[in-house]
C-alpha positions as CSV (number, residue, x, y, z in Angstrom):
1,M,-0.1,0.2,-0.5
2,Q,0.9,3.6,-0.5
3,D,0.9,5.4,2.0
4,R,-1.2,8.8,1.6
5,K,-1.3,12.2,3.4
6,A,-4.5,12.2,5.5
7,P,-6.4,15.2,4.3
8,S,-6.2,17.6,7.7
9,D,-2.8,17.9,6.6
10,S,-3.2,19.4,3.3
11,S,-6.0,22.0,5.0
12,V,-3.7,22.4,8.2
13,S,-1.1,23.8,6.2
14,K,-3.6,26.1,4.1
15,W,-5.2,27.6,6.7
16,T,-1.8,27.6,8.4
17,I,-0.8,30.0,4.9
18,F,-3.5,32.0,4.6
19,L,-3.4,33.0,7.7
20,L,0.2,33.5,7.8
21,V,-0.5,36.1,5.3
22,L,-4.1,37.4,6.9
23,A,-1.5,38.8,10.0
24,F,1.2,39.8,7.9
25,V,-0.9,42.4,5.0
26,T,-3.0,43.0,9.2
27,V,0.3,44.5,9.9
28,W,0.7,45.7,7.1
29,A,-2.5,47.9,6.7
30,V,-1.8,49.3,10.7
31,R,1.5,50.4,10.0
32,G,0.3,52.6,6.7
33,V,-2.5,54.2,9.0
34,L,-0.5,54.4,12.1
35,E,2.5,56.2,10.1
36,R,-0.4,58.8,8.4
37,A,-1.9,59.3,11.9
38,G,1.7,60.5,13.6
39,R,1.6,63.0,10.1
40,M,-1.2,65.1,11.0
41,Q,-1.2,67.9,12.9
42,T,-3.6,70.7,13.6
43,A,-3.2,73.9,14.6
44,N,-5.5,75.0,17.9
45,T,-7.4,77.6,15.9
46,S,-11.6,77.8,16.4
47,A,-14.3,77.9,14.0
48,S,-14.6,81.3,14.2
49,V,-10.6,81.7,11.8
50,F,-12.8,78.8,9.3
51,A,-15.2,81.0,8.9
52,R,-12.6,84.6,9.0
53,T,-10.0,82.7,6.2
54,A,-11.1,84.5,2.6
55,P,-12.2,82.1,-0.1
56,G,-9.7,79.9,-1.9
57,S,-7.3,80.0,1.3
58,P,-5.6,76.9,1.9
59,A,-6.6,75.8,5.3
60,N,-6.3,71.7,7.3
61,A,-8.9,71.2,9.3
62,V,-10.6,67.6,10.5
63,I,-13.7,67.0,10.2
64,R,-16.9,65.0,10.7
65,L,-19.2,64.4,7.5
66,D,-22.7,63.9,8.4
67,Q,-24.3,63.6,4.9
68,V,-23.1,63.4,1.8
69,V,-25.5,64.3,-1.5
70,G,-23.5,63.7,-4.9
71,V,-20.9,66.6,-4.6
72,Y,-22.7,69.1,-1.7
73,L,-21.1,67.7,1.7
74,K,-22.0,68.4,5.5
75,G,-20.2,68.3,8.3
76,T,-19.4,69.6,11.7
77,L,-15.2,70.8,12.1
78,L,-13.3,68.8,15.3
79,E,-11.6,70.5,18.2
80,R,-8.5,68.6,18.7
81,E,-8.2,66.9,22.0
82,S,-4.7,65.8,21.9
83,D,-2.6,64.7,18.5
84,T,-5.2,61.2,18.0
85,A,-8.2,62.6,19.8
86,Y,-10.5,65.6,17.6
87,R,-14.2,65.9,19.9
88,L,-16.9,67.9,18.8
89,P,-17.0,71.2,19.5
90,I,-19.3,72.0,22.3
91,G,-22.9,74.3,20.9
92,S,-23.4,74.3,17.0
93,G,-22.0,77.2,15.9
94,S,-19.4,74.7,13.9
95,R,-21.6,74.2,11.3
96,L,-20.2,73.4,7.8
97,L,-23.0,74.2,4.8
98,P,-21.2,75.1,1.7
99,S,-23.0,76.8,-0.7
100,S,-21.6,75.7,-3.8
101,P,-20.4,72.4,-4.9
102,L,-16.6,71.6,-4.2
103,R,-13.8,71.9,-6.5
104,Q,-11.0,69.0,-7.3
105,P,-7.9,70.0,-6.2
106,S,-5.5,71.1,-8.5
């Protein structure tokens, strides 16, 4: 008689390889996210600073998107708590209501 591999040996090795590849991809994705998060920098500014900014001026902000309809966005400007944590503002003075569609950056 010939020695045959048990059917479970083949499936165990396939699952082992799959789980190793999955672990590698997960580590790679988490590393990328943490790298981008480490590069995020914002100034301690309030919504009123952005309201006074002239149209067309470059600005960086962290917002929570509340609604997306086509090219129109509705969101809330978040306030910085720490380098990696942002919170909703106290009060309702930070609502963003665009009056025109967003333009693609050039």
